[in-house]
C-alpha positions as CSV (number, residue, x, y, z in Angstrom):
1,M,0.1,0.1,0.0
2,Q,2.1,2.7,-1.2
3,K,4.8,1.9,1.6
4,I,1.8,2.0,4.1
5,I,1.0,5.7,2.5
6,V,4.6,6.2,2.9
7,L,4.8,5.5,6.7
8,A,1.7,7.7,7.5
9,A,2.9,10.5,5.7
10,L,6.5,10.2,7.3
11,V,4.8,10.5,10.9
12,S,2.4,13.4,10.2
13,G,2.5,16.6,11.5
14,V,-0.7,17.9,13.2
15,F,-2.5,21.1,12.6
16,V,-2.0,23.7,15.3
17,S,-0.9,27.1,14.5
18,S,-1.2,30.6,15.2
19,G,0.9,34.0,14.3
20,M,0.6,35.8,17.6
21,A,0.4,32.7,20.0
22,N,0.7,31.8,23.4
23,G,0.6,28.0,23.0
24,Y,-1.9,28.0,20.3
25,K,-4.4,30.6,22.1
26,I,-4.2,34.0,20.5
27,L,-4.4,37.4,22.3
28,A,-5.4,40.7,21.1
29,V,-8.1,40.2,18.4
30,K,-11.7,40.0,19.8
31,S,-12.1,43.4,21.1
32,A,-10.7,46.7,19.8
33,K,-11.6,48.5,23.1
34,A,-9.9,45.7,25.0
35,T,-6.9,45.3,22.8
36,A,-6.4,49.0,23.1
37,M,-6.0,48.4,26.7
38,G,-3.8,45.9,26.5
39,E,-6.7,43.4,27.2
40,A,-6.3,44.3,30.8
41,F,-10.1,44.5,30.7
42,I,-12.1,41.9,33.1
43,T,-12.8,44.3,35.4
44,Q,-14.1,47.5,33.2
45,A,-15.9,44.9,31.2
46,D,-18.5,48.0,30.0
47,D,-19.1,47.1,26.4
48,P,-20.9,44.2,24.7
49,S,-17.5,42.1,24.1
50,A,-17.6,41.5,28.1
51,I,-19.4,38.3,26.6
52,S,-16.2,37.0,25.9
53,F,-13.8,38.8,28.5
54,N,-16.2,38.6,31.8
55,P,-19.9,38.3,31.3
56,A,-20.4,39.7,34.8
57,G,-19.8,43.2,33.0
58,L,-22.9,42.6,30.9
59,S,-25.1,43.7,34.0
60,Q,-23.5,47.6,33.4
61,L,-25.2,47.6,29.8
62,H,-28.8,49.1,30.0
63,S,-29.6,49.3,26.3
64,N,-29.7,46.9,23.2
65,Q,-26.4,47.0,21.7
66,V,-24.9,45.5,18.5
67,Q,-21.1,45.5,18.1
68,V,-19.3,44.4,14.9
69,Q,-15.5,44.4,14.7
70,V,-12.4,43.0,12.9
71,T,-8.7,42.8,13.8
72,L,-6.2,42.5,11.0
73,C,-3.1,40.8,11.7
74,N,0.5,40.3,10.4
75,A,3.5,38.2,11.4
76,Y,6.9,38.7,10.0
77,A,9.3,35.9,11.1
78,T,12.9,35.2,9.8
79,R,15.2,32.1,10.6
80,T,18.8,32.2,10.3
81,S,20.1,28.7,10.2
82,P,23.5,27.6,11.8
83,S,25.2,28.4,8.6
84,G,23.9,31.7,8.6
85,E,21.4,31.0,5.6
86,E,17.9,33.5,6.2
87,S,14.7,32.3,5.4
88,E,11.3,34.2,5.8
89,N,8.0,33.2,6.1
90,E,5.0,33.8,3.7
91,D,3.6,37.0,5.4
92,K,-0.3,38.2,5.0
93,W,-2.7,40.3,6.5
94,Q,-5.4,38.1,8.0
95,P,-8.9,39.2,9.4
96,V,-10.2,38.3,12.3
97,P,-14.0,39.2,12.9
98,S,-16.2,39.1,16.1
99,F,-19.8,40.2,16.7
100,F,-21.6,40.6,20.0
101,Y,-25.5,41.4,20.9
102,T,-26.5,42.5,24.2
103,S,-30.1,43.3,25.5
104,E,-31.5,44.4,29.2
105,V,-33.8,41.7,30.3
106,G,-34.8,43.0,33.8
107,K,-33.4,45.2,36.6
108,D,-29.7,45.3,36.3
109,V,-29.9,41.9,34.3
110,T,-28.5,41.8,30.6
111,A,-28.1,38.9,28.3
112,G,-26.1,38.6,25.4
113,L,-24.7,36.3,22.2
114,G,-21.2,36.6,20.6
115,L,-19.1,35.3,18.1
116,S,-15.9,35.4,18.5
117,F,-12.7,33.4,16.9
118,P,-10.2,32.8,19.9
119,N,-7.9,30.9,17.8
120,G,-7.9,31.8,13.7
121,L,-4.6,32.9,12.5
122,S,-2.6,30.8,9.7
123,S,1.0,30.5,9.5
124,E,2.9,30.0,6.1
125,W,6.5,29.0,4.9
126,A,7.8,28.1,1.3
127,D,7.0,24.8,-0.1
128,D,10.8,24.3,-1.2
129,G,11.8,25.7,2.4
130,F,13.9,24.5,5.3
131,A,10.5,23.7,6.8
132,R,8.8,22.1,4.3
133,Y,8.9,18.7,5.9
134,V,7.5,20.2,9.3
135,A,4.8,22.4,7.9
136,T,4.5,24.6,4.8
137,Y,0.9,25.8,5.9
138,S,-1.2,25.4,9.1
139,D,-4.1,27.0,10.0
140,L,-6.1,26.3,13.2
141,V,-9.8,28.4,13.5
142,V,-12.0,27.9,16.4
143,A,-15.2,29.8,16.7
144,D,-16.9,30.8,19.9
145,L,-20.7,31.0,19.9
146,S,-21.8,32.3,23.6
147,P,-24.8,33.1,24.8
148,A,-24.4,34.9,28.1
149,I,-25.8,36.5,30.8
150,G,-24.8,39.3,33.8
151,A,-26.5,40.6,36.7
152,K,-25.8,42.7,39.9
153,V,-26.8,40.2,42.7
154,I,-26.2,42.7,45.4
155,E,-24.8,46.6,45.8
156,H,-21.4,45.8,44.8
157,L,-21.3,42.4,43.3
158,Q,-21.7,41.7,39.5
159,L,-21.7,37.8,38.4
160,G,-22.1,36.4,34.9
161,A,-22.0,33.4,33.1
162,A,-21.8,32.3,29.3
163,V,-22.1,28.5,27.6
164,D,-19.5,28.0,24.6
165,Y,-20.0,26.3,21.6
166,Y,-17.0,25.9,19.7
167,Y,-16.7,24.7,16.2
168,S,-13.4,24.3,14.5
169,R,-11.6,23.7,11.2
170,A,-8.0,22.7,11.0
171,K,-5.8,21.8,8.5
172,L,-1.6,21.2,7.6
173,E,-0.1,20.9,4.5
174,R,3.7,19.9,4.4
175,M,6.0,17.9,2.1
176,V,7.0,14.4,2.5
177,D,10.3,13.2,2.0
178,A,9.2,9.8,0.4
179,G,12.8,9.6,-1.1
180,M,14.2,8.5,2.1
181,L,12.4,5.2,1.5
182,Y,14.1,4.8,-1.4
183,G,17.4,5.7,-0.6
184,A,17.3,9.0,-2.5
185,P,16.5,11.8,0.4
186,G,15.1,15.0,-1.0
187,A,14.7,13.8,-4.5
188,M,10.9,12.8,-4.3
189,D,9.0,15.3,-2.6
190,M,5.3,14.6,-2.0
191,K,2.5,17.1,-0.7
192,S,0.6,15.8,2.0
193,S,-2.6,17.5,3.5
194,V,-4.3,16.7,6.8
195,E,-7.3,18.5,7.5
196,G,-10.6,18.0,9.6
197,T,-13.7,19.8,11.5
198,G,-14.8,19.2,14.9
199,S,-16.8,21.0,17.8
200,A,-17.0,20.7,21.5
201,W,-19.2,22.4,24.5
202,G,-17.9,24.4,27.1
203,Y,-18.3,27.6,29.5
204,N,-17.0,30.5,31.3
205,L,-17.5,32.6,34.5
206,G,-16.9,35.7,35.7
207,A,-17.2,38.0,38.9
208,I,-16.7,41.9,39.7
209,Y,-16.5,43.2,42.9
210,E,-16.7,47.5,43.7
211,I,-14.7,47.9,46.6
212,N,-15.1,51.5,46.3
213,R,-15.6,54.3,44.1
214,K,-11.6,54.1,43.1
215,H,-11.0,50.1,43.5
216,S,-12.4,47.3,41.7
217,V,-11.4,43.6,41.6
218,A,-12.5,40.7,39.0
219,L,-12.1,37.3,38.5
220,T,-12.7,35.1,35.3
221,Y,-12.6,31.2,34.7
222,R,-12.9,29.6,31.1
223,A,-13.3,25.9,31.3
224,P,-11.0,23.6,29.6
225,Y,-12.6,21.6,26.2
226,T,-11.5,18.9,23.9
227,I,-12.6,19.1,20.1
228,E,-13.0,15.7,18.3
229,Y,-11.9,16.2,14.7
230,D,-12.8,13.8,11.9
231,G,-11.2,14.5,8.7
232,E,-8.4,13.0,6.4
233,L,-4.8,12.6,5.3
234,S,-4.6,13.4,1.8
235,L,-1.1,12.0,-0.1
236,G,-0.2,11.4,-3.7
237,G,-3.8,11.0,-4.8
238,Q,-5.3,8.4,-1.8
239,D,-7.2,9.8,0.6
240,Q,-7.2,7.9,4.5
241,D,-10.0,9.0,7.0
242,L,-8.8,9.7,10.5
243,S,-10.0,11.4,13.7
244,T,-7.8,13.2,16.1
245,S,-8.7,15.5,19.2
246,I,-7.3,18.5,20.7
247,D,-7.3,20.0,24.2
248,F,-7.8,23.5,24.7
249,P,-6.8,24.6,28.5
250,A,-8.3,26.2,31.1
251,V,-7.7,29.9,31.7
252,V,-8.1,31.6,34.8
253,V,-7.8,35.9,34.8
254,A,-7.7,38.0,38.0
255,G,-8.1,41.9,37.6
256,Y,-7.8,44.8,39.9
257,A,-8.8,48.4,38.7
258,Y,-8.0,51.6,40.1
259,R,-9.9,55.0,39.1
260,P,-7.7,58.0,40.6
261,T,-10.1,60.4,39.1
262,E,-13.3,60.3,37.4
263,K,-12.0,60.6,34.1
264,W,-8.7,58.2,34.4
265,K,-8.9,54.5,34.8
266,L,-6.1,52.0,35.3
267,E,-6.2,48.0,35.1
268,F,-4.0,45.5,35.9
269,N,-5.0,41.6,34.8
270,L,-3.1,38.6,35.9
271,D,-3.9,35.8,33.0
272,W,-2.9,32.0,34.1
273,T,-3.1,29.3,31.3
274,D,-3.2,25.8,32.3
275,W,-1.1,24.0,29.5
276,E,0.1,21.2,31.4
277,E,-3.1,19.5,31.2
278,V,-3.1,19.6,27.5
279,G,-2.3,16.2,26.0
280,D,-0.4,15.0,23.0
281,I,-2.4,15.0,19.5
282,T,-2.9,11.5,18.2
283,L,-3.9,10.6,14.5
284,D,-6.2,7.8,14.9
285,F,-6.5,6.1,10.8
286,E,-9.7,4.4,10.3
287,N,-7.5,2.1,8.0
288,P,-6.2,-0.6,10.5
289,A,-3.0,-1.2,8.2
290,I,-1.8,2.3,9.3
291,P,-0.4,2.9,12.6
292,D,-1.6,5.9,14.5
293,V,0.7,8.7,14.8
294,T,1.5,11.1,18.0
295,Q,2.7,14.6,18.3
296,K,4.2,15.2,21.3
297,Q,3.0,18.8,23.2
298,G,4.7,19.0,26.4
299,F,3.4,22.6,27.1
300,R,4.2,24.3,30.0
301,N,1.6,26.6,32.2
302,T,1.8,30.3,31.2
303,L,1.1,33.5,32.7
304,A,0.5,37.3,30.9
305,Y,0.7,40.1,32.6
306,K,-1.6,42.9,31.4
307,L,-1.6,46.5,32.0
308,G,-4.0,49.0,30.3
309,S,-5.1,52.7,30.9
310,E,-8.3,55.0,29.6
311,Y,-8.4,58.5,29.8
312,L,-11.6,60.5,29.0
313,Y,-10.2,63.3,27.0
314,S,-13.7,64.7,26.8
315,Q,-17.5,63.7,26.7
316,R,-17.1,61.9,23.1
317,L,-13.5,60.9,23.1
318,A,-11.5,58.2,25.2
319,L,-7.9,57.7,24.8
320,R,-6.6,54.1,25.7
321,A,-3.0,52.5,25.9
322,G,-1.9,49.2,27.3
323,Y,1.0,46.6,27.6
324,I,1.2,42.8,27.8
325,Y,4.1,40.4,28.6
326,N,3.0,36.8,27.4
327,Q,5.2,33.9,28.1
328,N,5.6,31.1,25.7
329,A,4.3,27.7,26.5
330,T,6.3,25.3,24.2
331,P,9.7,23.8,25.2
332,E,12.4,23.5,22.9
333,E,12.0,20.0,21.9
334,N,8.6,20.2,20.5
335,W,8.7,23.4,19.0
336,R,7.8,24.1,15.2
337,P,7.9,26.6,12.9
338,S,4.3,26.4,12.5
339,L,3.6,28.0,15.6
340,L,6.2,31.0,16.5
341,D,5.5,30.4,20.1
342,T,8.3,32.5,22.1
343,D,8.3,35.2,24.8
344,A,6.4,38.3,23.5
345,Q,5.4,41.9,24.5
346,F,2.4,43.6,23.0
347,V,2.3,47.3,22.9
348,T,-1.1,49.2,22.2
349,T,-3.2,51.9,21.9
350,G,-6.3,53.3,20.4
351,F,-9.4,55.5,21.1
352,G,-13.2,55.5,21.3
353,Y,-15.3,58.2,19.9
354,N,-18.9,58.3,20.9
355,L,-21.4,60.0,18.6
356,A,-25.1,60.1,19.3
357,N,-26.0,56.3,19.7
358,W,-23.3,55.2,17.9
359,T,-19.4,54.6,19.2
360,I,-16.3,53.7,17.2
361,D,-13.4,52.2,18.9
362,T,-9.8,51.5,17.1
363,A,-6.7,49.7,18.2
364,L,-3.1,49.6,17.3
365,Q,-0.6,46.9,18.4
366,F,3.0,46.2,18.0
367,V,4.3,42.7,18.9
368,F,7.9,41.9,19.7
369,Y,8.7,38.7,20.0
370,K,11.8,37.4,21.9
371,K,14.5,36.0,19.7
372,R,14.7,32.2,20.1
373,T,16.9,29.5,19.2
374,I,16.2,26.0,18.1
375,D,17.9,22.8,18.3
376,N,15.6,19.7,18.2
377,N,14.5,16.6,15.8
378,V,10.5,17.6,16.3
379,D,8.2,14.9,14.6
380,G,11.8,13.2,13.4
381,N,12.2,15.8,10.9
382,E,16.1,15.3,11.3
383,S,16.3,11.7,11.0
384,L,13.0,10.9,8.8
385,S,13.8,13.7,6.3
386,S,16.7,15.6,4.7
387,S,16.1,18.7,6.6
388,S,16.4,20.7,9.7
389,I,14.8,23.2,11.3
390,D,17.3,24.1,14.0
391,G,18.3,28.1,14.1
392,T,17.3,31.5,15.4
393,Y,13.8,32.8,14.6
394,E,13.1,36.2,15.0
395,A,9.4,37.8,14.7
396,F,7.3,40.8,15.0
397,A,3.7,41.2,14.4
398,L,1.3,44.0,13.6
399,G,-2.3,44.5,14.5
400,V,-5.2,46.6,13.7
401,S,-8.5,46.8,15.1
402,L,-11.9,48.7,14.3
403,A,-15.4,48.3,16.1
404,A,-18.5,49.8,16.0
405,T,-21.5,49.7,18.6
406,R,-25.2,50.9,18.0
407,K,-27.1,51.4,21.2
408,F,-31.1,51.2,20.4
C-alpha cells in the first residue's frame, strides 16, 4: 500500500498554528476596546465584548447594543540557520472578526450573544524551504458562539456566566520526503495535507466586586474543552480517513482596577493558562493497516501580565494604551515553525469616539517576539527527512482593530 501511505506521511504533523500565540491561544483579536488597553479589561468589562472577557460586566449595559469588529493581523518571521542562511515566512494580512449583541432583560440583568475567534490565524513557509518537511501551511480556526448573562446580585457584586459552543476547522500542509524510503533523500517530495472539522461545548464564569468608587477587583474562569475532529490525510492522490482530538486549556484571569479620578482608569490583569493539562495529539487512522501517529506537545503553564489605561479626554473621546508580557508555552524539544511560540511583548494604543447612539473604537498593536534559538528533532524531521529546522528565529507582528457599536 504505497509503503503504508509513505509511512503515514512520514509521521504526520498535526494542525496547530497561530501567528500571535501563547501555545495556540491568540491574544488581542476579539475586542478593539480591550486590545487598546492591553486586554486588561475584565474588571472594566463595560461594552458588549464583556461576553467574551467577563460576562459579569454585562449587567452594566442598560440598552440594546450591537457591536461588530474586525482585527487585521500580520506576523513577520525570519529564521537564520546555523550556517547563516536566512529564510522568511510567507506573511499576509489576516482578518479576525467578532460580533456581540446585548439586551437588558430585567433590572440590572443583561443577556447577550457573542461570536468570536479565540484561535484563527494561519502560518506559512515556502514549499521548497527549510521547514517543508514539518509544515508549509498550518491553520487552526476555532469559532466560539456564546450566549451569556450578567447580573448585579447585590449592591457591589456582579456575576456572569456564558455557555460556549466551539466549532473548529484545521489544516496542515507539508512536503513528505518520500525519497527517504528509496535511498534518495530530498529527491522525491510529495505534498501531504491533513484536515478536519470538529466541535465541543464549554463555559466561562466571571465576577466583579466594587470595593469602593476607586477600587474594583474581578475574576474569570474559562473551562477546558476538547474538540474531536473527523478528517482525512491526502497524499499522492490517495485519501485516508482519520480522527483526532485537540485539548484546549483552562484559563483563569484575575483583575484589579483603580480610578484615581473620574476621567482616568487603570487596570492590571494576571492571565494564567493551564497548558500542562493539554495532552499529546494522536491521528487515529480508520484503516487498521496504517499505524496511529502521535505528536508530542509537552506544553508548560504560562502567565500573561496585562496593564491598561483609559483617559476620558472629553465627553466624546476616550484615549487608551496598554502593555502585555506573554510567556511562551512550548519547550524547545517540541517547538515547530508553524507555531511561533516565544515570549512576546505587546504595546497597544487606540481611542473610542462617541457620536449620538454610535461608538467607534480603534486599536493598534505592535508585538515584539523574543529571539529564540532552536536545536531539536521534532517529529523526527532530521532522522526521517533530509532537513533541519534548527536555527535562530526572530519575529514581529502588527495588528489593527476597528469596532462599531450601535445602541438602540
